C-alpha positions as CSV (number, residue, x, y, z in Angstrom):
1,X,3.8,-12.3,-16.3
2,X,7.5,-11.2,-16.5
3,X,10.3,-13.7,-15.8
4,X,11.8,-11.1,-13.5
5,X,12.1,-12.1,-9.9
6,X,10.1,-10.2,-7.2
7,X,11.2,-9.4,-3.7
8,X,8.7,-9.0,-0.8
9,X,9.6,-8.4,2.8
10,X,7.2,-8.7,5.7
11,X,7.8,-6.7,8.9
12,X,6.2,-6.1,12.2
13,X,6.7,-6.4,16.0
14,X,6.8,-9.7,17.7
15,X,3.4,-11.3,17.8
16,X,2.1,-9.5,14.7
17,X,1.7,-12.7,12.7
18,X,4.1,-11.9,9.9
19,X,5.7,-15.4,9.9
20,X,2.3,-16.9,9.4
21,X,1.5,-14.5,6.6
22,X,4.8,-15.3,4.8
23,X,3.8,-19.0,4.7
24,X,0.3,-18.2,3.5
25,X,1.6,-16.0,0.7
26,X,4.2,-18.6,-0.3
27,X,1.5,-21.3,-0.5
28,X,-0.8,-19.2,-2.6
29,X,1.9,-18.2,-5.0
30,X,2.9,-21.8,-5.6
31,X,-0.8,-22.6,-6.3
32,X,-0.5,-20.0,-9.1
33,X,2.6,-21.6,-10.4
34,X,5.0,-18.9,-9.1
35,X,8.3,-20.4,-7.9
36,X,9.2,-18.7,-4.6
37,X,11.9,-18.9,-1.9
38,X,11.0,-18.2,1.7
39,X,13.7,-17.0,4.0
40,X,14.2,-15.0,7.2
41,X,16.4,-12.7,9.2
42,X,18.5,-13.3,10.9
43,X,19.1,-16.7,9.3
44,X,18.3,-18.2,5.9
45,X,21.8,-19.6,5.5
46,X,24.0,-21.8,7.6
47,X,26.1,-18.9,8.8
48,X,22.9,-16.8,9.3
49,X,21.3,-19.5,11.5
50,X,24.5,-19.6,13.6
51,X,24.3,-15.8,14.0
52,X,20.6,-16.1,14.9
53,X,21.5,-18.5,17.7
54,X,24.1,-16.1,19.1
55,X,21.7,-13.2,19.0
56,X,18.9,-15.0,20.7
57,X,21.1,-16.7,23.4
58,X,23.5,-13.9,24.3
59,X,23.3,-10.5,26.0
60,X,24.8,-8.1,23.4
61,X,25.2,-4.4,23.0
62,X,22.8,-2.9,20.5
63,X,25.8,-2.0,18.3
64,X,27.1,-5.6,18.3
65,X,23.6,-6.9,17.7
66,X,23.4,-4.6,14.6
67,X,26.8,-5.8,13.4
68,X,25.7,-9.4,13.6
69,X,22.4,-8.7,11.8
70,X,24.2,-7.0,9.0
71,X,26.7,-9.9,8.7
72,X,23.7,-12.3,8.4
73,X,22.0,-9.9,5.9
74,X,25.1,-9.8,3.7
75,X,25.3,-13.5,3.6
76,X,21.6,-13.9,2.9
77,X,21.9,-11.4,0.0
78,X,24.8,-13.2,-1.6
79,X,23.7,-16.8,-1.0
80,X,19.9,-16.6,-1.3
81,X,18.2,-13.4,-2.4
82,X,20.4,-12.4,-5.4
83,X,20.7,-15.9,-6.9
84,X,16.9,-16.5,-6.6
85,X,16.0,-13.2,-8.2
86,X,18.4,-13.8,-11.0
87,X,16.6,-17.1,-11.7
88,X,13.3,-15.3,-11.9
89,X,12.1,-16.6,-8.6
90,X,10.1,-14.6,-6.0
91,X,11.7,-14.1,-2.6
92,X,9.6,-13.7,0.5
93,X,11.7,-12.6,3.5
94,X,10.5,-12.6,7.2
95,X,12.2,-9.4,8.4
96,X,14.9,-7.4,6.6
97,X,16.7,-4.1,7.0
98,X,13.6,-2.3,8.4
99,X,13.7,-4.5,11.5
100,X,17.2,-3.3,12.3
101,X,16.0,0.3,12.2
102,X,12.9,-0.4,14.3
103,X,14.6,-2.5,16.9
104,X,18.3,-1.5,17.1
105,X,18.1,2.2,16.0
106,X,14.7,3.4,17.1
107,X,14.0,1.2,20.2
108,X,17.6,0.6,21.4
109,X,19.3,3.8,20.5
110,X,21.9,2.8,17.9
111,X,23.2,5.8,15.9
112,X,21.4,6.3,12.6
113,X,24.7,7.3,11.1
114,X,26.2,4.0,12.2
115,X,23.2,2.2,10.8
116,X,23.5,3.8,7.4
117,X,27.2,3.6,7.1
118,X,27.4,-0.1,8.1
119,X,24.9,-0.9,5.3
120,X,26.8,1.1,2.7
121,X,29.7,-1.4,3.0
122,X,27.9,-3.8,0.7
123,X,25.1,-3.6,-1.8
124,X,21.8,-5.0,-0.5
125,X,18.9,-5.8,-2.7
126,X,15.9,-3.4,-2.4
127,X,12.5,-5.1,-1.8
128,X,9.9,-4.4,-4.5
129,X,7.4,-4.1,-1.7
130,X,7.4,-4.2,2.1
131,X,4.3,-5.1,4.1
132,X,4.3,-3.9,7.7
133,X,1.8,-5.8,9.9
134,X,0.7,-3.2,12.3
135,X,-0.8,-4.2,15.7
136,X,-1.4,-2.8,19.1
137,X,1.6,-4.0,21.3
138,X,-0.8,-5.0,24.1
139,X,-2.6,-7.4,21.7
140,X,0.8,-8.7,20.5
141,X,2.0,-9.4,24.0
142,X,-1.2,-11.3,24.8
143,X,-0.6,-13.5,21.7
144,X,3.1,-14.1,22.7
145,X,2.3,-14.9,26.3
146,X,0.0,-17.8,25.2
147,X,3.1,-19.4,23.8
148,X,4.9,-19.1,27.2
149,X,7.1,-16.2,26.1
150,X,7.6,-12.8,27.7
151,X,8.0,-9.5,25.9
152,X,8.4,-6.0,27.4
153,X,5.4,-4.0,26.4
154,X,7.2,-0.6,26.6
155,X,9.9,-1.9,24.3
156,X,7.4,-3.2,21.7
157,X,5.7,0.2,21.7
158,X,9.0,1.8,20.7
159,X,9.5,-0.7,18.0
160,X,6.1,-0.1,16.6
161,X,6.8,3.6,16.6
162,X,9.9,2.9,14.6
163,X,8.0,0.9,12.0
164,X,5.6,3.7,11.6
165,X,8.4,6.0,10.5
166,X,9.4,3.8,7.6
167,X,7.3,5.5,5.0
168,X,9.5,8.6,5.2
169,X,12.8,6.8,5.1
170,X,14.6,4.6,2.6
171,X,18.1,3.8,4.0
172,X,19.5,4.0,0.6
173,X,17.3,1.2,-0.7
174,X,15.9,3.2,-3.5
175,X,12.2,3.6,-4.3
176,X,9.9,0.9,-3.0
177,X,6.3,0.7,-1.7
178,X,5.6,0.3,2.0
179,X,2.1,-1.0,2.8
180,X,0.7,-1.0,6.4
181,X,-1.7,-3.8,7.1
182,X,-4.0,-4.0,10.1
183,X,-2.9,-7.2,11.8
184,X,-5.5,-7.3,14.6
185,X,-7.9,-9.3,12.4
186,X,-8.5,-12.9,11.3
187,X,-5.6,-14.5,9.3
188,X,-7.7,-14.8,6.2
189,X,-8.6,-11.1,6.3
190,X,-5.0,-10.1,6.6
191,X,-3.8,-12.5,3.9
192,X,-6.6,-11.3,1.6
193,X,-5.4,-7.7,1.8
194,X,-1.8,-8.7,1.2
195,X,-2.7,-10.9,-1.8
196,X,-4.8,-8.2,-3.4
197,X,-1.9,-5.8,-3.3
198,X,0.6,-8.3,-4.6
199,X,-1.7,-9.4,-7.4
200,X,-2.4,-5.8,-8.4
201,X,1.3,-4.9,-8.5
202,X,2.1,-7.9,-10.6
203,X,-0.8,-7.8,-13.0
204,X,-2.4,-11.0,-11.7
205,X,-6.1,-10.6,-12.5
206,X,-7.7,-13.4,-10.5
207,X,-8.4,-11.7,-7.2
């Protein structure tokens, strides 16, 4: 295999199981001897985690929310993603720029022009591949409610529609592959599909 780092992002509405799949993928890669870094948005750095707390605990306008996400994303790129890739490590990120489009732009109505312009202020790394865990929002809400949390079904439907538009947009990220995964299945079935795709892309034969 090449010593070049590899950048994977996992996306999906709340309750899609993406955080679980990030951890499964990280564990499997380590078993194969592939050094990887797991991070998330917003967060992943000390500053990013502070921003995460502000976003989750405050009532913000969609525009201000986007601004904070981008600030966290900039920090994550400079402090985690770029250094890890330069060392030949793989980076697995739980949410990235596509989440900002699906949530702030498509579901909350932030201007697409603002979304694009605010990201052009700094150079973000393009993922090599993005997996979108697609699931019926009604199923996702049932999963979430078991943990004592509440999510607006109508809102999640909008977010899902936003994610379904990603394959015709790039936000200046350059060429990359976006793979939609049916997330309404057993964890092992979902991870199996993700692993097969990753192995194929990277020339790993044992799948």
